[in-house]
N, C-alpha and C positions, 0 to 999 in steps of 0.2 A: 583587706584584698585588694578593693580597687586600686589603692596607689600601689602597688606590687605590679599591678598590670598595665595600668595606664601610663606610665611617665614613658615603661619600654614599647607599648603602643606608638605613644609620638613619636619616641625615637626611631622606629619603622618607618613611620610614615614621612618624617622629614630626611632621611636614607631616600625614601624613595623620590621624593619630590627634588633632590638634589640630583637623581638621576635620571631623573625625566628631564631635568636642566631646567624648572621652573624660574620665572622672576618675578618676584613679586614688589607688589605696592602696596603696604599697609602702613596708614594711617586712620591715629584714633586713640591707639591702646592704652592711653595714660586714662580715658574714661570707664576702662574696665576697673570696677570697685577691687580694692588688694583684701577688702573683708565681706564678710555680709553676704546675705542673699541676693538675687537680681534676678531677671528673665531675660537674655540673650535674645533677642529677636531679630530675624534674617527674611529676606527676600530667598527662594529653594530655585535653583535652574538646573541642576547635577546629582548625579548620586555622590560625590564626594564632598558635597558641601557642609556636613559636621565637621569633619574634618578642617578642613579651612576654616571655617567658625573659629573652630576649638582653641587654631594656634594663634588667633588673637587674645586672647586669656592668658597667654604662656607670659607674656612680658608683666602680668600681675601674680604668676605663679599661684595660675587658680587654674580647676578644671571643670570643666562645662558637661553638666549630665543632662544628655539629648534625651527627648519626647521622640519616639520614635517605633513606627507599626509592627506589630505583634510579629508576623512573620518573622523581620529579622532574627529575632529571639528562637526562635525555631530553627534554624539555620545550625548544622552541624559543628559549622568554623566559628561565623559572623556569633551564635547566640551564646555562646559559652563567654566571648569575651564581651559582648554588651553587657550581659552580667554582670560579672565583673567590674567591671569600669561605672558599672551605678548605674544605667543610662535606663531611661522610664520605658516600658512596653505599652502601648496605646495601641488598646482593642478598641477601633472606630463602631462596633457595635455596642459597645457596653463601658463608654470613657470617664465613667465619674473614678473608678478604683485609679485612675493613671494622674486623675489630675489630684485626689485626694494624695497621693506618693507625691508628685512633685509638689505639693502644699505644705506637704511635712518635709522636704529638702529643703527647700527656700526657707522654711521657717529656724531651720538647724544651719542656715548661711550658708548655702551652696549655690551657684550658680545653674539654674536652668535653659537648656537651648531649648527652642521652636521655631517652627516653620510654621506662622499662620494661613499662608495657603493651601498649608494640607500636601499638597503635592506638587510636584514637580512642576511649573510653568512651562510647556512647551513652547509659548510666546515669547519667552523671555520678558515676558513683561508681567510687571507684578496683577497678581490675580487680589480676587478681596481677601479679606482677612477673616478669621476666625476670631471669636471674642475670646476664648479658652486664655492667650497670655495675657492678655489686658485686667480677665476677672481672675486671675492669680496673685499676677500683682498686686492689685486693687486689695485681695483676703489677703493676703502674706505680708503687706507693707512692707514690701522691696520695691525697685524703681527700678523700669522697661530699659533694655538697655539696645537701640535700634543700632544697627547696621548691616551694609549691603556687600555684594559679592559680585564679580564680572570676569570672567573667563572660562570660570571651570565649566563650563555647560561644553567647553571645549575638547575635555577629555572626557567625560563622560556624560550623556544625558537622554532624555527618553527619546525614540526614533533613531537613534544614529550610532552609528557603531562605536567602542571604545577606543581613542587614542592615544593609548598610555606610553608612548613612544617620544625621543627625545625627539619633541619639536620645540624645544624653547619656549611656549606658551607665557605669554605673562599673566599674572593673577591681580586683579585690585581689589583691594578691601577699604571699607571706609565703615568706622563704630562711629556715633554718632554719642551725645553728653546724654548722661542718663536722663529717663524722663518722670517723674513722680507721678504714682498711681494715686491718685485723689482718690481716697472709697468712695465719696458723695458725688464724683461725677459719673452718672451714667457709661457704664461700659462699652456701650457700643458707640459713645460719641468719642469716652479714649482710643478706642481700636482706630479709629477714621483717623485721630490724631497721629498715632501712631504709624500708619499706614502712610500718609503724608510725611513722616519723617523719614521712613524708610525709600520713599521713593524722592524726594532730596538726594538721600544718601549713593541711591543708586544712581539717579542721574550725574551726580559727581563720580561715581569710581567709573562709568561709561565716557566722561568727557575725558577724565585721566587715562583712557587706557590709551595705550603707545601704539599699537596695530589697526589695521583696518584689512579687509578680506583683501587676497591675494587675485583675487579675479572672481567670474559669474560662478564658479563652482567653489565659491569659499562665501556666500554668504549667506548660508544658513540658520549661521548660529548669530545673527544679526536680525533683533527685530522688525517686523513690517514696518511701525511707524518711524524707522531708522533710517530706510530705505532695505531692508535685507530681505531675503527669503523668508524667514520663521513663520508660522502659521501664524493669522493672527489672532485674537485673545477668542473671535469665536468661533474659528475654525474652529483651536485649542481643544475649545471646550466640545465640539463635536467629537475628534480623536479622541478626546478623555471618555467620551459616555460610551462611544460606541467599540472600546477596546474591551 
């Protein structure tokens, strides 16, 4: 059922991206394994990130099964689609079922997509990583595939209106080389190494991004440490706690 649903959904997404006249700059897709399991790990800055991350696997003719919050699967529209595409619901109060589900999928040769920051980063800077992605890769005996994206926050993110018109936004993505997940390495240490690699890729994507804010009213999507007016990480944490 998944392969009857997933490709048409990708086709619809590409049609939407063409209608929005998005300008893609994607490098590193050759690092996506053409066979076997892997844990794809990305930063998280917008609501459509899983769609963009999935595009990086298409040159390898792979489909990514994302771990997503359980509430998405209860929605009358997105729920049936998410289940049909074999994405994995995560109940944050009881995550072991989702972990075991992802582990089985990895061992059967699937690519599992994980956002280890758990939620969208309002600051657009990299948050701390949960260790689940590293532990999954170690237990399944598959590599970690780090990647970073930039520009997706301009389309739709927390605290901002959707901008799904024809704005010609650039979207920059970088996929790094697979990282071996040695089961003898402490998962916390591996997680920090993974975060460091995603940070390097994020900085590379930011450097390559071809546009800058148009003026003082267009600096919200740039992190504070890069001179923008996005919340600082501390401010973003306070906003999340007060939501």
